[in-house]
Structures are given as C-alpha cells and as structure tokens.
C-alpha positions in Angstrom: 189.4 -63.6 54.2 191.3 -62.9 51.1 193.7 -61.1 49.4 193.3 -58.8 46.3 195.0 -55.3 45.0 192.3 -53.8 42.7 189.8 -51.3 43.4 186.8 -53.5 43.7 188.0 -55.6 46.9 188.8 -54.0 50.4 191.0 -56.6 51.6 194.8 -56.5 50.7 196.5 -57.3 53.9 194.3 -60.1 55.2 195.5 -60.5 58.2 195.7 -57.5 59.6 191.4 -57.6 58.8 192.1 -61.6 60.7 193.3 -60.0 63.9 190.4 -57.7 64.2 188.0 -60.8 63.8 190.3 -62.5 66.5 189.4 -59.5 68.8 186.3 -59.9 68.3 185.4 -63.8 68.4 186.2 -66.9 70.7 186.1 -69.6 68.6 185.7 -69.3 64.7 189.0 -70.4 63.0 190.7 -67.5 61.2 192.5 -68.3 57.9 193.1 -66.5 54.3 191.6 -67.2 51.1 194.0 -67.0 49.5 197.2 -65.5 50.6 198.8 -64.8 47.4 202.3 -66.0 48.3 203.9 -66.4 45.0 204.3 -62.4 45.6 204.8 -62.2 48.8 208.0 -62.7 51.6 207.4 -66.2 53.1 209.1 -64.7 55.9 206.7 -62.1 57.2 203.4 -63.9 55.8 204.9 -66.2 58.9 205.3 -63.8 60.9 202.3 -61.9 60.3 200.0 -65.2 60.9 202.4 -66.4 63.7 201.3 -63.0 65.3 198.0 -63.7 64.4 197.6 -67.2 65.8 198.7 -65.8 69.4 196.5 -63.2 69.3 193.7 -65.9 69.1 194.3 -68.4 70.8 195.8 -70.8 68.4 192.7 -70.0 65.8 195.1 -69.3 62.7 195.4 -70.5 59.2 196.8 -69.8 55.6 196.1 -70.9 53.0 198.3 -70.5 50.1 197.9 -69.9 46.4 199.0 -68.3 43.3 196.1 -66.1 43.3 193.6 -65.9 40.5 194.5 -62.2 39.7 197.8 -60.9 38.3 198.0 -57.3 39.8 200.3 -58.4 43.0 203.0 -59.5 40.5 204.6 -56.2 38.9 202.8 -54.3 42.4 205.7 -56.5 44.0 208.4 -56.4 41.3 207.6 -60.1 40.2 207.9 -61.5 36.5 204.7 -63.4 35.6 206.6 -66.0 33.2 208.0 -66.9 37.0 204.6 -67.8 38.4 205.0 -71.3 39.4 208.4 -71.4 40.1 207.7 -68.7 42.5 205.0 -70.8 44.3 207.1 -73.6 44.7 210.1 -72.0 46.1 207.9 -70.0 48.6 205.9 -72.3 49.7 209.1 -74.6 50.4 210.3 -71.7 52.1 207.3 -71.0 54.5 206.5 -74.7 55.4 210.3 -74.5 56.5 210.0 -71.6 58.6 206.7 -73.7 59.8 208.9 -76.6 60.9 212.1 -74.9 61.9 212.9 -71.7 64.6 216.3 -71.5 62.9 216.1 -72.0 58.6 219.1 -72.0 56.8 217.5 -71.5 53.0 218.7 -70.7 49.8 216.6 -70.0 46.5 216.2 -68.0 43.2 213.5 -65.2 44.5 215.1 -64.4 47.7 217.8 -63.9 49.7 219.2 -66.8 51.3 218.8 -67.6 55.0 221.6 -68.5 57.3 220.9 -70.0 60.6 218.5 -67.1 61.0 215.7 -67.6 64.0 212.3 -66.3 62.9 209.7 -65.4 65.7 207.5 -64.9 67.0 206.3 -68.6 67.5 202.5 -69.7 66.8 200.9 -71.1 69.3 200.1 -73.8 67.4 202.7 -76.6 66.4 202.2 -76.5 63.2 200.9 -73.6 62.4 197.9 -75.2 59.7 199.2 -74.4 56.1 196.6 -75.3 53.2 197.0 -75.3 49.5 194.5 -73.6 47.1 194.0 -75.1 44.2 191.6 -74.1 41.3 191.9 -77.5 39.4 195.2 -77.5 37.9 196.0 -81.2 38.7 199.9 -80.1 39.4 199.0 -77.9 42.0 196.7 -81.3 43.3 200.0 -83.0 43.0 202.5 -80.5 44.7 199.8 -80.3 47.8 199.2 -83.9 48.1 203.0 -84.5 47.9 203.8 -82.3 50.7 201.1 -83.3 52.5 199.2 -80.3 53.0 195.5 -80.0 53.2 193.9 -78.8 50.1 191.5 -76.2 49.3 189.4 -76.8 46.0 187.1 -74.0 44.7 184.3 -74.7 42.6 183.1 -71.4 41.0 181.8 -73.0 38.2 180.8 -76.5 36.4 179.2 -79.0 37.3 180.9 -80.3 40.9 181.6 -83.9 39.7 183.8 -82.7 37.4 186.4 -82.1 40.1 185.8 -85.4 41.6 188.6 -86.7 40.0 191.0 -83.8 41.4 190.1 -85.0 45.1 190.9 -88.4 44.0 194.0 -87.6 42.2 195.1 -85.7 46.0 194.3 -88.6 47.3 196.1 -91.2 45.7 199.0 -89.3 45.4 199.4 -88.5 48.8 199.0 -92.3 49.5 201.9 -93.1 47.3 203.7 -90.0 49.2 203.6 -91.8 52.3 200.9 -89.8 53.9 197.9 -91.3 55.1 195.0 -89.7 53.1 192.5 -89.9 55.7 194.4 -87.7 58.1 194.9 -85.0 55.0 191.4 -82.8 55.1 189.7 -81.4 51.7 187.6 -78.3 51.4 185.4 -77.2 49.2 185.3 -73.6 48.4 182.2 -71.7 46.4 179.9 -68.5 46.2 177.3 -68.8 48.6 173.9 -66.8 49.6 170.8 -67.9 51.9 167.7 -66.6 51.9 164.2 -67.3 53.4 163.0 -68.2 49.9 164.0 -69.1 47.3 163.3 -66.5 45.3 164.5 -64.3 47.2 168.0 -65.9 46.9 168.3 -65.9 43.6 167.0 -62.1 43.3 169.4 -60.9 45.9 172.6 -62.2 44.9 172.0 -62.2 41.1 172.3 -58.7 40.4 176.2 -58.2 42.2 177.4 -61.4 41.2 176.5 -61.0 37.3 177.9 -57.6 37.3 181.2 -58.8 38.7 181.4 -62.2 36.3 180.5 -60.1 33.2 183.4 -57.5 33.7 185.7 -60.3 34.9 184.5 -62.0 31.9 185.5 -59.1 29.9 189.3 -59.2 31.4 189.6 -62.7 30.5 187.5 -63.5 27.5 184.6 -64.9 29.3 180.9 -64.3 27.6 178.5 -62.0 29.9 176.8 -64.3 32.3 173.3 -64.2 32.1 169.9 -65.3 34.4 169.8 -68.9 32.6 173.5 -69.6 33.4 172.7 -68.7 37.1 169.7 -70.5 37.1 171.7 -73.6 36.1 174.4 -73.4 38.0 172.1 -72.9 41.1 170.8 -76.2 40.3 172.0 -79.3 42.1 174.4 -79.9 39.9 175.8 -76.3 39.6 178.6 -74.9 41.3 176.7 -72.2 43.2 175.6 -72.5 46.6 172.2 -70.0 46.6 169.0 -70.7 47.9 167.1 -71.4 51.0 168.4 -73.3 54.0 167.2 -76.5 52.8 168.7 -76.3 49.4 172.2 -75.3 50.6 172.1 -78.1 52.8 170.7 -80.4 50.3 173.4 -79.1 48.0 176.3 -79.4 50.3 175.7 -82.7 51.3 175.3 -83.9 47.6 178.9 -82.5 47.1 180.1 -84.7 50.5 178.8 -87.7 48.3 180.8 -86.7 45.8 184.1 -85.8 47.9 183.7 -86.9 51.0 185.1 -83.4 52.2 185.8 -82.4 55.1 185.0 -78.7 55.3 182.8 -76.3 53.3 184.1 -72.6 52.5 181.3 -70.6 51.9 182.3 -67.0 49.8 178.9 -64.9 50.4 180.5 -61.0 49.1 180.1 -61.5 45.4 179.5 -57.9 44.5 177.5 -55.4 45.7 174.8 -56.5 48.4 173.1 -54.7 51.2 174.8 -55.3 54.5 171.5 -57.2 56.6 170.7 -58.9 53.5 174.7 -60.7 54.0 174.3 -60.7 58.0 170.9 -62.5 57.5 172.5 -65.3 55.4 175.5 -65.6 57.5 172.8 -66.1 60.3 171.2 -69.0 58.8 174.4 -70.7 57.4 175.4 -70.9 61.1 172.1 -71.5 62.7 170.4 -73.6 60.0 172.7 -75.0 57.3 176.0 -76.0 59.6 174.2 -77.7 62.1 172.2 -80.0 59.5 174.8 -80.3 57.5 177.2 -82.0 60.8 174.3 -83.5 62.3 173.6 -85.6 59.2 177.3 -86.6 58.4 177.5 -87.9 61.8 174.6 -89.8 61.4 176.1 -91.3 57.9 179.4 -92.1 59.7 177.5 -93.9 62.8 175.7 -95.9 60.0 178.7 -96.9 58.5 180.7 -97.8 61.6 177.7 -100.2 62.4 177.9 -102.1 59.0 
C-alpha cells in the first residue's frame, strides 16, 4: 500500500489499510510502498508498523521512501528545500527505534529523544525496513551503506538501464562490510494480467494513459500515446502487462538482468473494473508466481550442480 495525499489516491495511511488486510489473510507479507518517511514522525511510523506486525503474526514490513509527490510536505509543515536531509535524518531515527527499546537521539527536524522507551515492540526482530529507490544513485548508496534491502521502481524506460544501479548497490554494500548475497532487491513495476494479450492491453491502457498524461501535465512530460504504451509492453519495456506467459517471460528476463529477490506488481493505475482487477490478481497468484518461482528454483539447482 502506497501513501498519497491526493484526491486520485485512496490511501493516506498504509498501516491502517494493511491492518484490515492482516485480519483477512494468513500468509501474505504486508508492506507499505512507500511510507513517505520524510514528512512523517518515525516514532509513529515504527509504532504503527510494530502494532501491525503483532496483529498479523509477524508479517509487516516498512518500505521507506522520499515519495514521488510533494503534497505531504506542506501538509505536515516541512520545507521541500530540506527534502534529502529530512529523509536521511528520519531514516536514522527509524533504524535506532527498530534496533533499541530505549533511544537517545537528536537531529535538526524533530525534538530529541533522551533515553525514552518506544512501544509496542514488533514480533519480528528486526522489523524489516526497505529503502525505496527511484533511480537516484545517492539513494542506492544510502540503502547499501546501511545494509538495508532496496526496492527499485521501474516505471519507464528499458529495465537494463537500471542494471548499473543494482551493481552499485551490491558493490557499495560489499565495501561497507555487508554481504550482498544477504541483501534483498525488489523490482517494483506497473503490471496487469489478462487471459489474452489484446485484452490486457485494452483493459490497462485507458486508465494508465489518463493517469500518466495527467501527471505529465504537472511534471512536463508529453501525453502518453498508444504507441509508447505498446513499446513499454514489449519484453524490453517497463510495463509488465500481458498474458501469464508474457508476464512470466518478462519477469524472468528481468531476473537475468538483476538477479532480484522480489517482484512487486502495482496493478491499480487508473480506473479499472473491480472484476478485471481481481482476475489479474488471480492470474498472478495462480499462474505467474508459481511458474516464476519454479523456474528460478530450477536454475538455482542447475547452477549448484555446475
């Protein structure tokens, strides 16, 4: 669940929605994507997700990021000129809260803590904290230096363009004394699955084009065209949209590039009939995910033999 503070998004408090999901599920991981840590209070973020972790039996995760929208900064009284410093400082505090029951800490953008206990404590120790990255090298280096798993968003361009970011992450982690093999990487992309390729394209394009064109007007991008969309759906494009066969092929193609541990699909981009969305999720869970896992396990076994 992402955190947004705009009229075109439903969720401004991911932990609340994830808590509702926790009561209806037993096995799935429950993560934000992302928590806009820069404009939030790390104490409350930790407490909310620690509570979620207890409610869910140890299934909560925090994916912390700076956010791709800016509405939360003036909403909560922060200056955008402090964009990077806010995230750096608050991530430091969040990790201190995660790793210590009682915390002494001071910074420039929040009142200090002097040997204060922060409760409740999560079931997982440590509570997983990911860093969400949009392709900025500084963010990659930060995640790697801290030894935190990285979620890399690929929503445009060719996936192989991001390979240097993953290489930078693993090499920086190694130099910082962390074992890169123990640090997870997630690729996060827009996705949609239907029974036929044409159906997937026709279902997904209208809402996607409307959203991306509207965002383009805010940020100076040209309008999204069907031709651009079709190119993005190709094997070397950013969109993971198609039949189960096409989506399996694309995830495995990206796995060859990144050797990542997780693929996170964002299905809801623009308006979509509920039954279509549920069918996409069903196909992902029953066809795509099992086949991808099976193939990766097969490759791993073959590599061990050689």
